[in-house]
C-alpha positions in Angstrom: -108.9 -262.3 -15.9 -110.3 -262.1 -19.5 -109.6 -264.9 -21.9 -107.4 -264.2 -24.9 -110.4 -265.0 -27.2 -112.2 -262.0 -25.9 -109.7 -259.6 -27.5 -110.3 -259.2 -31.2 -107.8 -256.5 -32.2 -105.0 -254.5 -30.9 -104.1 -250.8 -31.0 -101.4 -249.4 -33.3 -99.3 -248.5 -30.3 -99.3 -252.1 -29.1 -98.4 -253.4 -32.6 -95.5 -250.9 -32.8 -94.2 -251.6 -29.3 -94.3 -255.4 -30.1 -92.5 -254.8 -33.4 -89.8 -252.6 -31.8 -89.2 -255.1 -29.0 -89.0 -258.0 -31.5 -86.5 -256.1 -33.6 -84.4 -255.3 -30.5 -84.4 -259.0 -29.6 -83.3 -259.9 -33.1 -80.5 -257.3 -33.1 -79.2 -258.6 -29.8 -79.3 -262.2 -31.0 -77.6 -261.4 -34.3 -74.9 -259.3 -32.5 -74.3 -262.2 -30.2 -74.0 -264.7 -33.1 -71.7 -262.3 -34.9 -69.6 -261.9 -31.8 -69.4 -265.7 -31.3 -68.4 -266.2 -34.9 -65.8 -263.4 -35.1 -64.8 -262.6 -31.6 -65.6 -258.9 -32.2 -68.5 -257.0 -30.8 -68.0 -254.3 -33.5 -68.3 -256.8 -36.3 -71.1 -258.6 -34.6 -73.0 -255.3 -34.2 -72.4 -254.4 -37.8 -73.7 -257.8 -38.9 -76.8 -257.2 -36.8 -77.5 -253.8 -38.3 -76.9 -255.0 -41.8 -79.2 -258.0 -41.2 -81.9 -255.7 -39.8 -81.8 -253.4 -42.8 -81.8 -256.2 -45.3 -84.6 -258.0 -43.4 -86.7 -254.8 -43.2 -86.3 -254.1 -46.9 -87.1 -257.7 -47.9 -90.2 -257.7 -45.6 -91.5 -254.5 -47.1 -91.1 -255.8 -50.7 -92.7 -259.1 -49.6 -95.7 -257.3 -48.1 -96.1 -255.1 -51.2 -96.1 -258.2 -53.4 -98.7 -259.9 -51.2 -100.9 -256.8 -51.3 -101.5 -257.6 -55.0 -102.4 -261.2 -54.5 -106.1 -261.9 -54.0 -105.8 -265.5 -52.9 -107.2 -266.1 -49.4 -109.1 -262.8 -49.2 -112.8 -262.5 -48.6 -114.9 -260.2 -50.8 -116.1 -257.0 -49.2 -119.8 -257.0 -48.4 
């Protein structure tokens, strides 16, 4: 078995699959929390979808802001 340190990067497909799985886990957790708070799977599911949309939008804006910040970057050689 190879050590984790021998892997330096991952494919786009792996990154996308990980992101999709993580978002599905987040949707399930948020739907469960919504259900526990309201007693309704419909409302819990709606809360989960709204949360995912707001979170995605916020993350995209956050990433675009950071794209313009030079702190912590190395100069290209």
